[in-house]
N, C-alpha and C positions, 0 to 999 in steps of 0.2 A: 634683367633686372629689377631690384625694387625697387616699385613709385611712391613717393613722397606717402601716399595714402595708406602702402602696408608699413609702416613704421610705427607699431604700437606704442602707446605709451610704458608700459612694464618691462617690455621687449628692447625699447630705448634705454628706459634706465639701467637695465640687467647687464646690459651690452657698456654702455659708457663707464659704469662706477666699478668691473673687471679693469680694465683697463690699466695699463700701466701710465697712461699719458692723464690722467686723471686726476685734478692735481686735488682734490677734498677729500680726499680718504679719511673715514672714522666721521662726517657728516651725515643725516641723513636728509635723500633725495625725499622732499613730499610729492611734484611733481613734475615730467616733461612733455616739452609739445616741440614739434618743428614749428620755425620761425617760419623759413624760406626754405627751398629746396631748385634745385638746376638739374633735368635731368641730361646727359650728357650722352653722346653714345656709348654702352654697355654702362656708365658708372653711374649713381645720383651723386650730388655734393649738396647735404645739406647742413643747415643749422639750426644745433639742438636746443635748446635753452629747458636748461634743468633749474628748478626751483628747492631750496634747503627751506627748514624748519623754518629759521631764525626771518624770513622774508626776505631775503637775499638770495640772489640766480648768477651762474655762471653760461655762457653758451661755449659751445664744441663743435665742431667741424668734423659731422660723419662722411664717409666716404662708403657707400655698400654699391655691389654687384648684386649677382644672387643672392650674396652673402655680404652681414653689414661691413665685414673687413675686406671694401673695396680693394685698399691697396699692397693688401698679400699675393694680390694675384696679377702679374705679371704686364698682363695682357691692358689691364686696366690701369695700372700707374702708368702703363706709357703711353696711353688715351692721353693723359694728361700733361705730357709732356709734346705729344704732337702737337695740342690744343695753342698748348705757350709757342711753340713753333707757329702755327697757323695765325695767331692774331688775332683770332677770329672771337669776337663776346659771346656768350651764351644764355638766355633769357633763361630765366626764374622766375616765380611767382607773382611778387613782389619790386622785385630787382634785379638783374644781371649778373652773372661772374664773368670778366674782363679778362684778358688773357694777353701778354704784353714779354715780347723776345726783344732783348736792346740788341741793337744792331751791330753787326761783325761781330757777333759772337757765332764760334765757327765749331762749335758743340753737336749746339742743336741740330746739323743736318746730318748727326748718323744713326744707321739704323735702327742706333739700340733692339741691340739683338739677343743680349742676355740683361736679369732682375736680380738682384737680390738686394730685400729689406735688413737695415741697420737692427738688431736684435737688443745693440745696447740701450739704445736713449729710454730716456724716459718720460719728459714734456712735450715731444713729436710725435711725427711718424717719417722713415728715409726709405728713401728706396734708392740705390746707385746703378747706374749701366753701363755697362761692356767698364768696368773700371774707370771708364773716366766724366759722366757726370751723378748729381748725385740731386734728388728730388726730398724735397726737405716742405711735408704738411703741418703748417701749425695746427694746434686740436684745440685748446682752448683761448679761443677769441674776444678780443676785444676791440671797437671802433678806433679807427687813426689808423696809418699805417706801419709795418710791425718795424719797430728803427734795427730789427737786422736786414731789412731788405732798403732802408732809410743807408744804412749805415754804407753796405758794402756795394749799389749805387754810386754813393758818392768817393768811394774809394777807388771801385774801379775806374768812373768816369776818371778820374785824377792819376790812376796811372802807377799805385801802390801796388810795389807787383810783389807782397807777401802774405794779399788774400788770394782767396782761390775767384778765381774773375765771376760776376752775376753773370746770367746765362738772361736770366728771363723771371718770372713770376707769374700769378695767379691773383685774383680778387673778387671782393664780391663788392656791390654797390647795389645800395638801395635803400627801402623804410627800416627797414627796422636796426642797422646798424652799416658804417661801410668800414672796413676790414680785410687784412693783408689774408689769404688762403691760404699759398704755401711760396715758393722761391727754386729755381733752381739753377746750380754755379757749378762748374766744372768742380769734379772731383779730383782729393788730391792720394795718389795709389802707391803703396808701399812707402806711406809716411809712415815715423813712429811717432805715438803717441807723445807729453813730452813728460808726462808725469810718470807713467812707465818709463820712460829714457832717462828721468832723474834716478827713479830707486835701481833702474840694471848699472847704470856709469855712477853712482853712490857707490853703489854694492862692488864694485868690479874694477874701476876706472875712476876714481873721484878729479883727478886735475882732469879729464878729459873732458868732462859734463864742466869744468870752471870754466876751458878754454871757450865752452860755448856760449854764454849767458853772459856777457863784452857785445856781444852781436845782436843776441839777444835782447837787450838796454839799447841799440842802435837801431832794431829795428822797432819796436814801442817808443820809441822820441821818431822814429820818420812819420808811422801813422800818426801820433798827436799831433807833431805839426802840418801833416797834411790836411787833417780834421778840422785847423786851424788855418787853414793857408785861403779860405774866400769870405773875409769881412763882409763882402753884401749883399752872404745872402742869411736870412732871416734861423734858418733852422740851421745852419753848421758855423756863422760867423761869431771870432772871441769875444767874450764881452768882457768888463773890467769886475772883476770880483769885487762885489761892493761890502763895506764894515755889516750890514745888514745881511748877507746873505752868511758873512763870516759868524753873526750872533748867532744866524740860525743852526750854521750846523756845530757849534760850542750846543747851544741847548740841545738841538736832536742829542748831539753822544751822550753827554750828560743825562738825560731820560735814559739812555738805555744801558749806560752804567749803574744807575740808580737799582732800576729795574730789575736788572742782571744779578748786583748785591744782595737785591732781597730775596729775589729765588734761591741763592746758595743753599746747599744741605750744609750740614754741621759734621758731617758722618764720613765725609770723604777726606781720607787723608792727604790723597793728590790735591784738596783744592785750599790743603790750611797755608802757605805762602800767603795767599788775597784773602780767606779770612777775615771780617770787621778792617777791610785795609778801603769801602770803598768813596770813604767821602777823602782817603788821600788820595784814592784815585783819579778823582771830580778837581781836586783842588792840584794835582797833576795839568791836568787838559787843561781848566786856566790860566795857568801857568803859559802853556803851550800857545795857546791858541791867540797872545801878546805878539804874535809875529808882526812884522814891520809890515810886507808888502805879502801879498799873498794869488800876487799871478792873474791869470783869466782866467774866467771857464771856458770850456769849448765840450764840445761833444766828444765822449770817450768809449773806452771798450766796455766799462758798467759791471764784468764779473770777470776780470783777467786775472790769470791764474794759469799753469804749467799744462792743466789738465784743458784748456783752451787751445794749444799753440799744439804743432806736429811739426817734426824734423824731416826735410830729405837731404837738399845739401842744401839747406838756409832755413831760418825759421819762417814757417809760416802760422797765422792769428784764424780763429775758426770762432766759429757762436757770437755773434756781433744782438744776440735779444737782449744782453742784461740783466737781472737779476730774476729769475722764475716768479720769486713770491712777492715784487713791486710792483707796483700795476702801471699801464703802459705810460701815462704822462710822465710819470718816475721814472718812466727806464728812457724816456727820449730827455731827459730835463741836461741840460749841462750842467760841470762840473771840473772841479781844477783836475787837470790830468793826473796829478800825485798820488790819486785815492787808484787808477789802477796799477801804480810803478806798489802803492801798498799794497794792492791787491796778491801779486808777482810776490814781492818781501816776505809776505806771507807763506805765500806757497813754497819757496824757499827752504820758511820755519818747518814745514807739514811735511817734507822730503827729510831735511837731516832727521827729525826723529823718525818715521814713520818707516824709515826702511830698514831699521831694525826687528821691528814690527813684522814686516811683511815681507824681506830677505833673509833677514836673521844677521847680517853685518851692520856693525855701530858707525858711523858716518864720522868722519873724521874731527879730531879737534880742531876745532876753530873754522869746521865750513863752513857752517854759515855765516860767519860773517866776513868770507875771504867771496863768498857766490852774491853776497847783497856790495861789495866792494866793485866786482868786474861788470856785473848788471849797471849800478849807479853811475860806475864810467864811461862806459858804454851810453846810457841814457844822455850824459850830460854834456858830452861831447857832441851827440848829434842835434840835440832838443834845439826847436824857434824858442830862443830864451825870452822871449817877452810874454809867454804863457806861465811862467814859472816865477816863483817865486824873486826877488831881484836879492841877488847874496846866498852859502849856502849855508849860514845859520836859519833867516828865516828857509832856508827851503826844509832842511833837516827838522824843522821845528813844527811845520806843517805835514810832513812828513809823518811825523809822529802821531799827529791826529789822526790820520786818517788809519796810520794803525791799529789805534787801539780803537779805534771802531773797528777795527776789523775782528782784531782780539775780544772786542766783549762781545760782536755779534756770536762770532767762533764759540767761547762761551757756552752761550748760551745751545747754538745748536750743541755740539758735542757730550751735553748735560742731557737731553732730551734725547739724545742718536746714536753715540757712540761714546758712556762713560768709559770707556776704556783710550781716550784719545782726548781726556781733559787736560794732560799734561802739558799739551803743545800748545794751548789760551793760556795756559796759566804762565808758561814762562814768559812768551811774549811780554804779559800784564808786569811778570816782572822787571824785564828786560828796561820795559817803560821806565817802570819804578826806582831803579837801580839807577838809571843814568842821570848824572853831574846835569844841573841848570843852570845855564848860563844868565848871572846877574843882567 
């Protein structure tokens, strides 16, 4: 097993910057150092700081055995689960790595005979044991409790059945920072990825998928209602949205619109419908934010779309970390639950367009509108009414603000990453511009 002293600076830089979970590709790393490390049986858990030319830094969790990629060795991955099961803290140089098991979680009693890494992850590292448990190690660390741990613990304790229950976690407590290092939860075997299921059924049986969306709306509403069910909990209690919070939202989205439209190139035909219309979009935003009531702000998923769900005999919601590009305090911030609703509606827009690109079959005419109606009908039927705007007009107006925010984000993302997909956010912005506004 490598020890902290064995982790030389050049080797750390080379290793971390090659990994899929390294979040600052393209930036020059000037230095690296081990902030602290715990030597566990056969496995070193190290907190590694990388410093960039601009003077900023990031901290990553490095897990190593004989080689730097310790989680690739099944026996070492199992050791982390065994330590979570034991609940015994392990000393580090300047702090402690703490291990916690959720009382009554039966899954940690298994023998863990097989282990397989999840290869598709971009920001973390996960290992599945016996198709029953999944260990997720968070790679980029920030001070504070990870929102996924916080949300899963709350939803598990409150009996929300549509998440895989939390089994335990491990965390670093010490001088450099206090941070969640990883979690163990129940694995959902034989589950169908929500995004892939949407594309497959849109191509083969579009009405069948529509039939699932009312239930997805109910599950989403139930999740929001549970998250708003403890008024005395400062981390989860719902709060009345203030006039100032709505103004801050408007200003933030307005700034995003202005920036996005300034950056639009004028040589892409797909952008023609919105070129030169930035001020019109901003004016529409100002009209939308004259909603009478805004409901309450609550903890919410934060990055909600079809790819964060799986289907078994019901919908299961996954990945509560929030948007990876946002800071941890931002991801823990209470927002309107309609931000999640807007994310899912935009996911339907993506599915309706992507099915032709990826499956070679166009979506039936009007499918996106029907998908929206099915989902929203289920949501409105089940949601706690005090957490959403009062009245359908105010609901629709605030929802449109969040859809606009999402579409503008998508516009900038696709411009940089997937120009062939630009038509999807353009159509979302045009949809908003073409909707009649009530006086």
